[in-house]
LONUFI-185114 format. One record per residue (C-alpha): residue number from 0; residue in three letters; x, y, z. Coordinates in pm, whole numbers, padded with zeros to 5 digits. Layout:
BEGIN
<site i="NUM" aa="ALA" east="X" north="Y" up="Z"/>
...
//
This chain:
BEGIN
<site i="0" aa="MET" east="-06553" north="03339" up="03781"/>
<site i="1" aa="THR" east="-06873" north="03505" up="03897"/>
<site i="2" aa="GLU" east="-07179" north="03518" up="03674"/>
<site i="3" aa="ASP" east="-07143" north="03896" up="03637"/>
<site i="4" aa="ALA" east="-06778" north="03861" up="03534"/>
<site i="5" aa="GLU" east="-06859" north="03589" up="03282"/>
<site i="6" aa="ASN" east="-07138" north="03796" up="03131"/>
<site i="7" aa="PHE" east="-06901" north="04092" up="03100"/>
<site i="8" aa="LEU" east="-06634" north="03880" up="02929"/>
<site i="9" aa="PHE" east="-06879" north="03729" up="02681"/>
<site i="10" aa="ASP" east="-07028" north="04071" up="02612"/>
<site i="11" aa="LEU" east="-06681" north="04200" up="02523"/>
<site i="12" aa="LEU" east="-06611" north="03899" up="02302"/>
<site i="13" aa="LYS" east="-06939" north="03936" up="02115"/>
<site i="14" aa="THR" east="-06882" north="04304" up="02038"/>
<site i="15" aa="PRO" east="-06680" north="04357" up="01716"/>
<site i="16" aa="SER" east="-06405" north="04619" up="01754"/>
<site i="17" aa="PRO" east="-06149" north="04596" up="01472"/>
<site i="18" aa="THR" east="-05856" north="04835" up="01478"/>
<site i="19" aa="GLY" east="-05972" north="05187" up="01401"/>
<site i="20" aa="PHE" east="-06332" north="05099" up="01488"/>
<site i="21" aa="GLU" east="-06301" north="05016" up="01859"/>
<site i="22" aa="ALA" east="-06582" north="05240" up="01989"/>
<site i="23" aa="PRO" east="-06852" north="04970" up="02036"/>
<site i="24" aa="GLY" east="-06629" north="04754" up="02254"/>
<site i="25" aa="GLN" east="-06490" north="05051" up="02442"/>
<site i="26" aa="ARG" east="-06840" north="05161" up="02536"/>
<site i="27" aa="LYS" east="-06904" north="04817" up="02688"/>
<site i="28" aa="TRP" east="-06572" north="04820" up="02874"/>
<site i="29" aa="ALA" east="-06605" north="05174" up="03009"/>
<site i="30" aa="GLY" east="-06968" north="05122" up="03105"/>
<site i="31" aa="TYR" east="-06876" north="04822" up="03320"/>
<site i="32" aa="LEU" east="-06596" north="05006" up="03500"/>
<site i="33" aa="ARG" east="-06813" north="05308" up="03575"/>
<site i="34" aa="GLY" east="-06986" north="05086" up="03829"/>
<site i="35" aa="PHE" east="-06687" north="05089" up="04066"/>
<site i="36" aa="ALA" east="-06392" north="05302" up="03945"/>
<site i="37" aa="ASP" east="-06326" north="05649" up="04086"/>
<site i="38" aa="SER" east="-06311" north="05787" up="03733"/>
<site i="39" aa="VAL" east="-06340" north="05665" up="03374"/>
<site i="40" aa="GLU" east="-06196" north="05871" up="03088"/>
<site i="41" aa="SER" east="-06098" north="05844" up="02722"/>
<site i="42" aa="ASP" east="-05893" north="06028" up="02464"/>
<site i="43" aa="SER" east="-05978" north="06150" up="02116"/>
<site i="44" aa="TYR" east="-05860" north="05828" up="01949"/>
<site i="45" aa="GLY" east="-06073" north="05602" up="02169"/>
<site i="46" aa="SER" east="-05837" north="05459" up="02430"/>
<site i="47" aa="ALA" east="-06021" north="05435" up="02761"/>
<site i="48" aa="TRP" east="-05890" north="05416" up="03115"/>
<site i="49" aa="ALA" east="-06032" north="05383" up="03464"/>
<site i="50" aa="THR" east="-05867" north="05487" up="03790"/>
<site i="51" aa="VAL" east="-05879" north="05368" up="04149"/>
<site i="52" aa="LYS" east="-05712" north="05628" up="04370"/>
<site i="53" aa="GLY" east="-05458" north="05514" up="04628"/>
<site i="54" aa="ASN" east="-05418" north="05630" up="04987"/>
<site i="55" aa="ASP" east="-05065" north="05766" up="04948"/>
<site i="56" aa="PRO" east="-05022" north="06054" up="04700"/>
<site i="57" aa="ASP" east="-04645" north="06000" up="04707"/>
<site i="58" aa="ALA" east="-04665" north="05631" up="04613"/>
<site i="59" aa="PRO" east="-04578" north="05534" up="04254"/>
<site i="60" aa="THR" east="-04866" north="05511" up="04007"/>
<site i="61" aa="LEU" east="-04922" north="05169" up="03851"/>
<site i="62" aa="MET" east="-05084" north="05122" up="03511"/>
<site i="63" aa="LEU" east="-05228" north="04792" up="03389"/>
<site i="64" aa="GLU" east="-05260" north="04792" up="03010"/>
<site i="65" aa="ALA" east="-05441" north="04577" up="02756"/>
<site i="66" aa="HIS" east="-05569" north="04650" up="02407"/>
<site i="67" aa="ALA" east="-05924" north="04684" up="02285"/>
<site i="68" aa="ASP" east="-05884" north="04622" up="01912"/>
<site i="69" aa="GLU" east="-05894" north="04301" up="01711"/>
<site i="70" aa="ILE" east="-05773" north="04195" up="01369"/>
<site i="71" aa="GLY" east="-06010" north="04191" up="01074"/>
<site i="72" aa="TYR" east="-06050" north="04305" up="00715"/>
<site i="73" aa="MET" east="-06137" north="04620" up="00523"/>
<site i="74" aa="VAL" east="-06316" north="04665" up="00192"/>
<site i="75" aa="ARG" east="-06055" north="04774" up="-00064"/>
<site i="76" aa="HIS" east="-06250" north="04750" up="-00390"/>
<site i="77" aa="ILE" east="-06600" north="04663" up="-00515"/>
<site i="78" aa="THR" east="-06601" north="04477" up="-00846"/>
<site i="79" aa="ASP" east="-06852" north="04541" up="-01123"/>
<site i="80" aa="ASP" east="-07013" north="04203" up="-01058"/>
<site i="81" aa="GLY" east="-07069" north="04271" up="-00688"/>
<site i="82" aa="TYR" east="-06775" north="04111" up="-00508"/>
<site i="83" aa="LEU" east="-06562" north="04279" up="-00242"/>
<site i="84" aa="ARG" east="-06184" north="04277" up="-00253"/>
<site i="85" aa="ILE" east="-06031" north="04313" up="00092"/>
<site i="86" aa="ASP" east="-05721" north="04420" up="00280"/>
<site i="87" aa="ARG" east="-05614" north="04301" up="00622"/>
<site i="88" aa="ILE" east="-05658" north="04497" up="00941"/>
<site i="89" aa="GLY" east="-05365" north="04392" up="01155"/>
<site i="90" aa="GLY" east="-05224" north="04042" up="01117"/>
<site i="91" aa="SER" east="-05521" north="03848" up="00981"/>
<site i="92" aa="ASP" east="-05405" north="03516" up="00835"/>
<site i="93" aa="TRP" east="-05490" north="03472" up="00466"/>
<site i="94" aa="ALA" east="-05447" north="03096" up="00507"/>
<site i="95" aa="ALA" east="-05737" north="03085" up="00754"/>
<site i="96" aa="ALA" east="-05966" north="03311" up="00553"/>
<site i="97" aa="ARG" east="-06110" north="03098" up="00271"/>
<site i="98" aa="GLY" east="-06468" north="02992" up="00325"/>
<site i="99" aa="ARG" east="-06511" north="03196" up="00644"/>
<site i="100" aa="ARG" east="-06820" north="03402" up="00712"/>
<site i="101" aa="VAL" east="-06767" north="03768" up="00793"/>
<site i="102" aa="THR" east="-06979" north="04058" up="00911"/>
<site i="103" aa="ILE" east="-06929" north="04381" up="00718"/>
<site i="104" aa="PHE" east="-07020" north="04698" up="00907"/>
<site i="105" aa="SER" east="-07194" north="04911" up="00647"/>
<site i="106" aa="ASP" east="-07370" north="05246" up="00660"/>
<site i="107" aa="ARG" east="-07697" north="05052" up="00691"/>
<site i="108" aa="GLY" east="-07587" north="04809" up="00958"/>
<site i="109" aa="GLU" east="-07435" north="04463" up="00958"/>
<site i="110" aa="VAL" east="-07412" north="04270" up="00630"/>
<site i="111" aa="LEU" east="-07326" north="03900" up="00615"/>
<site i="112" aa="GLY" east="-07065" north="03787" up="00366"/>
<site i="113" aa="VAL" east="-06850" north="03483" up="00296"/>
<site i="114" aa="ILE" east="-06490" north="03485" up="00181"/>
<site i="115" aa="GLY" east="-06481" north="03298" up="-00148"/>
<site i="116" aa="ASN" east="-06319" north="02957" up="-00165"/>
<site i="117" aa="THR" east="-06273" north="02791" up="-00502"/>
<site i="118" aa="ALA" east="-06367" north="02423" up="-00479"/>
<site i="119" aa="ILE" east="-06074" north="02185" up="-00439"/>
<site i="120" aa="HIS" east="-06178" north="02015" up="-00766"/>
<site i="121" aa="LEU" east="-06118" north="02339" up="-00960"/>
<site i="122" aa="ARG" east="-05801" north="02468" up="-00796"/>
<site i="123" aa="ASN" east="-05463" north="02427" up="-00962"/>
<site i="124" aa="ARG" east="-05275" north="02207" up="-00715"/>
<site i="125" aa="SER" east="-04984" north="02113" up="-00939"/>
<site i="126" aa="GLY" east="-04739" north="02300" up="-00717"/>
<site i="127" aa="GLY" east="-04898" north="02186" up="-00393"/>
<site i="128" aa="GLU" east="-05152" north="02371" up="-00182"/>
<site i="129" aa="LYS" east="-05043" north="02720" up="-00083"/>
<site i="130" aa="ALA" east="-05200" north="02994" up="00123"/>
<site i="131" aa="PRO" east="-05397" north="03232" up="-00099"/>
<site i="132" aa="GLU" east="-05254" north="03571" up="-00179"/>
<site i="133" aa="GLN" east="-05443" north="03888" up="-00099"/>
<site i="134" aa="HIS" east="-05554" north="03956" up="-00455"/>
<site i="135" aa="GLU" east="-05703" north="03605" up="-00482"/>
<site i="136" aa="LEU" east="-05956" north="03654" up="-00202"/>
<site i="137" aa="TYR" east="-06297" north="03811" up="-00236"/>
<site i="138" aa="VAL" east="-06612" north="03843" up="-00027"/>
<site i="139" aa="ASP" east="-06952" north="03739" up="-00162"/>
<site i="140" aa="VAL" east="-07240" north="03935" up="-00005"/>
<site i="141" aa="GLY" east="-07508" north="03793" up="-00234"/>
<site i="142" aa="ALA" east="-07500" north="04087" up="-00474"/>
<site i="143" aa="ALA" east="-07494" north="04066" up="-00854"/>
<site i="144" aa="SER" east="-07352" north="04412" up="-00923"/>
<site i="145" aa="ALA" east="-07162" north="04700" up="-00767"/>
<site i="146" aa="ASP" east="-07487" north="04896" up="-00750"/>
<site i="147" aa="GLU" east="-07646" north="04624" up="-00536"/>
<site i="148" aa="VAL" east="-07348" north="04637" up="-00301"/>
<site i="149" aa="LEU" east="-07384" north="05013" up="-00269"/>
<site i="150" aa="GLU" east="-07756" north="04972" up="-00198"/>
<site i="151" aa="MET" east="-07658" north="04753" up="00098"/>
<site i="152" aa="GLY" east="-07467" north="05050" up="00237"/>
<site i="153" aa="ILE" east="-07125" north="04898" up="00175"/>
<site i="154" aa="ARG" east="-06844" north="05120" up="00053"/>
<site i="155" aa="VAL" east="-06465" north="05110" up="00033"/>
<site i="156" aa="GLY" east="-06318" north="05149" up="00382"/>
<site i="157" aa="HIS" east="-06581" north="04956" up="00573"/>
<site i="158" aa="PRO" east="-06441" north="04701" up="00822"/>
<site i="159" aa="ALA" east="-06530" north="04335" up="00860"/>
<site i="160" aa="VAL" east="-06465" north="04062" up="01116"/>
<site i="161" aa="TYR" east="-06532" north="03689" up="01134"/>
<site i="162" aa="THR" east="-06878" north="03597" up="01262"/>
<site i="163" aa="ASP" east="-06746" north="03349" up="01520"/>
<site i="164" aa="GLY" east="-06885" north="03423" up="01866"/>
<site i="165" aa="PRO" east="-06757" north="03294" up="02200"/>
<site i="166" aa="GLU" east="-06850" north="02946" up="02317"/>
<site i="167" aa="LYS" east="-06753" north="02728" up="02608"/>
<site i="168" aa="PHE" east="-06606" north="02392" up="02527"/>
<site i="169" aa="GLY" east="-06408" north="02111" up="02687"/>
<site i="170" aa="ASN" east="-06266" north="02149" up="03036"/>
<site i="171" aa="ASN" east="-06315" north="02515" up="03128"/>
<site i="172" aa="ARG" east="-06212" north="02649" up="02788"/>
<site i="173" aa="ILE" east="-06346" north="02926" up="02564"/>
<site i="174" aa="VAL" east="-06323" north="02937" up="02185"/>
<site i="175" aa="GLY" east="-06407" north="03240" up="01975"/>
<site i="176" aa="ARG" east="-06297" north="03549" up="01792"/>
<site i="177" aa="ALA" east="-06103" north="03833" up="01959"/>
<site i="178" aa="LEU" east="-05970" north="03664" up="02271"/>
<site i="179" aa="ASP" east="-05667" north="03866" up="02157"/>
<site i="180" aa="ASN" east="-05702" north="04081" up="02354"/>
<site i="181" aa="ARG" east="-06047" north="04105" up="02512"/>
<site i="182" aa="ILE" east="-05919" north="03863" up="02774"/>
<site i="183" aa="GLY" east="-05659" north="04121" up="02877"/>
<site i="184" aa="GLY" east="-05917" north="04399" up="02895"/>
<site i="185" aa="PHE" east="-06138" north="04171" up="03103"/>
<site i="186" aa="ILE" east="-05857" north="04087" up="03348"/>
<site i="187" aa="ILE" east="-05749" north="04445" up="03412"/>
<site i="188" aa="ALA" east="-06114" north="04542" up="03468"/>
<site i="189" aa="GLU" east="-06162" north="04264" up="03724"/>
<site i="190" aa="VAL" east="-05837" north="04355" up="03901"/>
<site i="191" aa="LEU" east="-05951" north="04715" up="03930"/>
<site i="192" aa="LYS" east="-06290" north="04599" up="04058"/>
<site i="193" aa="GLY" east="-06119" north="04402" up="04333"/>
<site i="194" aa="LEU" east="-05899" north="04697" up="04429"/>
<site i="195" aa="ALA" east="-06197" north="04933" up="04440"/>
<site i="196" aa="ALA" east="-06372" north="04700" up="04685"/>
<site i="197" aa="SER" east="-06066" north="04643" up="04905"/>
<site i="198" aa="SER" east="-06037" north="04790" up="05252"/>
<site i="199" aa="PRO" east="-05809" north="04964" up="05303"/>
<site i="200" aa="ARG" east="-05746" north="05091" up="04952"/>
<site i="201" aa="PRO" east="-05399" north="05028" up="04802"/>
<site i="202" aa="GLU" east="-05132" north="05289" up="04867"/>
<site i="203" aa="SER" east="-05070" north="05341" up="04496"/>
<site i="204" aa="THR" east="-05313" north="05483" up="04246"/>
<site i="205" aa="VAL" east="-05389" north="05216" up="03985"/>
<site i="206" aa="ILE" east="-05496" north="05291" up="03627"/>
<site i="207" aa="ALA" east="-05647" north="05030" up="03395"/>
<site i="208" aa="LEU" east="-05590" north="05130" up="03031"/>
<site i="209" aa="ASN" east="-05771" north="04961" up="02744"/>
<site i="210" aa="ALA" east="-05582" north="05098" up="02445"/>
<site i="211" aa="VAL" east="-05672" north="05118" up="02077"/>
<site i="212" aa="GLN" east="-05459" north="05049" up="01767"/>
<site i="213" aa="GLU" east="-05235" north="04777" up="01913"/>
<site i="214" aa="GLU" east="-05269" north="04549" up="01612"/>
<site i="215" aa="ILE" east="-05110" north="04809" up="01385"/>
<site i="216" aa="GLY" east="-04825" north="04922" up="01609"/>
<site i="217" aa="GLY" east="-04942" north="05004" up="01961"/>
<site i="218" aa="TYR" east="-05016" north="05368" up="01888"/>
<site i="219" aa="GLY" east="-05302" north="05400" up="02136"/>
<site i="220" aa="ALA" east="-05089" north="05283" up="02428"/>
<site i="221" aa="ARG" east="-04808" north="05520" up="02331"/>
<site i="222" aa="MET" east="-05039" north="05821" up="02326"/>
<site i="223" aa="ALA" east="-05206" north="05728" up="02654"/>
<site i="224" aa="ALA" east="-04878" north="05654" up="02834"/>
<site i="225" aa="HIS" east="-04744" north="05994" up="02727"/>
<site i="226" aa="ARG" east="-05056" north="06155" up="02872"/>
<site i="227" aa="LEU" east="-05095" north="05953" up="03193"/>
<site i="228" aa="ARG" east="-04725" north="05923" up="03287"/>
<site i="229" aa="PRO" east="-04742" north="05614" up="03512"/>
<site i="230" aa="ASP" east="-04435" north="05516" up="03714"/>
<site i="231" aa="VAL" east="-04477" north="05145" up="03640"/>
<site i="232" aa="CYS" east="-04675" north="04965" up="03370"/>
<site i="233" aa="VAL" east="-04768" north="04598" up="03345"/>
<site i="234" aa="VAL" east="-04894" north="04497" up="03000"/>
<site i="235" aa="LEU" east="-05134" north="04206" up="02957"/>
<site i="236" aa="ASP" east="-05173" north="04035" up="02621"/>
<site i="237" aa="VAL" east="-05207" north="03688" up="02477"/>
<site i="238" aa="THR" east="-04919" north="03466" up="02373"/>
<site i="239" aa="HIS" east="-04873" north="03145" up="02175"/>
<site i="240" aa="ALA" east="-04941" north="02816" up="02350"/>
<site i="241" aa="THR" east="-04688" north="02574" up="02205"/>
<site i="242" aa="ASP" east="-04831" north="02249" up="02343"/>
<site i="243" aa="SER" east="-05039" north="02168" up="02034"/>
<site i="244" aa="PRO" east="-04919" north="01919" up="01770"/>
<site i="245" aa="GLY" east="-04652" north="02023" up="01522"/>
<site i="246" aa="ILE" east="-04484" north="02303" up="01720"/>
<site i="247" aa="GLU" east="-04114" north="02261" up="01796"/>
<site i="248" aa="HIS" east="-04016" north="02374" up="02145"/>
<site i="249" aa="ASP" east="-03655" north="02419" up="02034"/>
<site i="250" aa="LYS" east="-03773" north="02694" up="01802"/>
<site i="251" aa="HIS" east="-04062" north="02847" up="01992"/>
<site i="252" aa="GLY" east="-04015" north="02766" up="02360"/>
<site i="253" aa="LYS" east="-04251" north="02572" up="02583"/>
<site i="254" aa="ILE" east="-04575" north="02740" up="02690"/>
<site i="255" aa="LYS" east="-04866" north="02521" up="02800"/>
<site i="256" aa="LEU" east="-05230" north="02624" up="02773"/>
<site i="257" aa="GLY" east="-05363" north="02627" up="03128"/>
<site i="258" aa="GLY" east="-05012" north="02621" up="03275"/>
<site i="259" aa="GLY" east="-05037" north="02966" up="03428"/>
<site i="260" aa="PRO" east="-04955" north="03318" up="03309"/>
<site i="261" aa="SER" east="-04650" north="03358" up="03086"/>
<site i="262" aa="LEU" east="-04403" north="03624" up="03200"/>
<site i="263" aa="THR" east="-04194" north="03780" up="02925"/>
<site i="264" aa="HIS" east="-03826" north="03848" up="02985"/>
<site i="265" aa="GLY" east="-03675" north="04088" up="02736"/>
<site i="266" aa="THR" east="-03470" north="04391" up="02659"/>
<site i="267" aa="VAL" east="-03760" north="04634" up="02705"/>
<site i="268" aa="ASN" east="-03894" north="04480" up="03027"/>
<site i="269" aa="HIS" east="-03757" north="04635" up="03345"/>
<site i="270" aa="PRO" east="-03573" north="04357" up="03533"/>
<site i="271" aa="GLU" east="-03682" north="04481" up="03876"/>
<site i="272" aa="VAL" east="-04049" north="04478" up="03772"/>
<site i="273" aa="VAL" east="-04004" north="04125" up="03636"/>
<site i="274" aa="LYS" east="-03843" north="04015" up="03964"/>
<site i="275" aa="ARG" east="-04127" north="04168" up="04163"/>
<site i="276" aa="LEU" east="-04388" north="03990" up="03955"/>
<site i="277" aa="MET" east="-04206" north="03661" up="04006"/>
<site i="278" aa="SER" east="-04187" north="03722" up="04381"/>
<site i="279" aa="VAL" east="-04557" north="03808" up="04411"/>
<site i="280" aa="ALA" east="-04654" north="03500" up="04209"/>
<site i="281" aa="ALA" east="-04439" north="03277" up="04429"/>
<site i="282" aa="ASP" east="-04588" north="03421" up="04749"/>
<site i="283" aa="ALA" east="-04942" north="03374" up="04614"/>
<site i="284" aa="GLY" east="-04878" north="03023" up="04482"/>
<site i="285" aa="ILE" east="-04949" north="03125" up="04122"/>
<site i="286" aa="PRO" east="-04768" north="02906" up="03867"/>
<site i="287" aa="LEU" east="-04568" north="03110" up="03617"/>
<site i="288" aa="GLN" east="-04435" north="03023" up="03274"/>
<site i="289" aa="HIS" east="-04148" north="03212" up="03114"/>
<site i="290" aa="GLU" east="-04063" north="03324" up="02764"/>
<site i="291" aa="ALA" east="-03784" north="03527" up="02610"/>
<site i="292" aa="SER" east="-03828" north="03836" up="02395"/>
<site i="293" aa="SER" east="-03480" north="03951" up="02307"/>
<site i="294" aa="ARG" east="-03559" north="04093" up="01964"/>
<site i="295" aa="SER" east="-03408" north="04427" up="01875"/>
//
């Protein structure tokens, strides 16, 4: 990875963009691609795409898609004594929430908060430890009243994300918030950069789409696909590595972190496109992993 590419990736990872509030990250992504793409555009909801034009106008158009949004939380209620009650944005895990620091994006800028965690000495553990329910969680922003919260610029509907930033660790690894799916947006940008610099240009026109609203149903990609009408689309997203302790391969399949890209086989994936991806990977010596997605 070049220094420029690494800086771009870490810039994306540092920029909070929860679902419905993707604009800051999309500005970073689009700004980077304006340096080499033939065009960069966006729609009214915030999905952004960049295009490298091919040499053959009759060749099929290929779209590479990733999503720009991340999971997070939203302020649902402000209590009289200054605590925030929260809802999830996307699939945030309540079990991982207690004690975590969050950034709330208020009308007056970023506000630090911490998700409350009752001390283990005071919790009722008679039935065993369980994940907290939504109504049991609250965010402490250091306020003593609802009025103090309002003075901070916080209101119902403001989003929040964990404060964790990206860091390198171990053997060529990255840990941090929002790798789902900034890594996909990074990859499609770098692919387009390589195509833009290639000589000759590819026959097909290639579109890189960084879509919004994936974490709540993929609405951004649906709208953009309807507008752009590509002939073929390859979607890049994260998956679950199952090589950590406690995960049963019989239930969840076998996917190894660092073992190569995972290709999904399923009822909605065109078999000829899957075969072509397998063939290209074999010719290029790229190791592939495989997983099934046969859900209705």
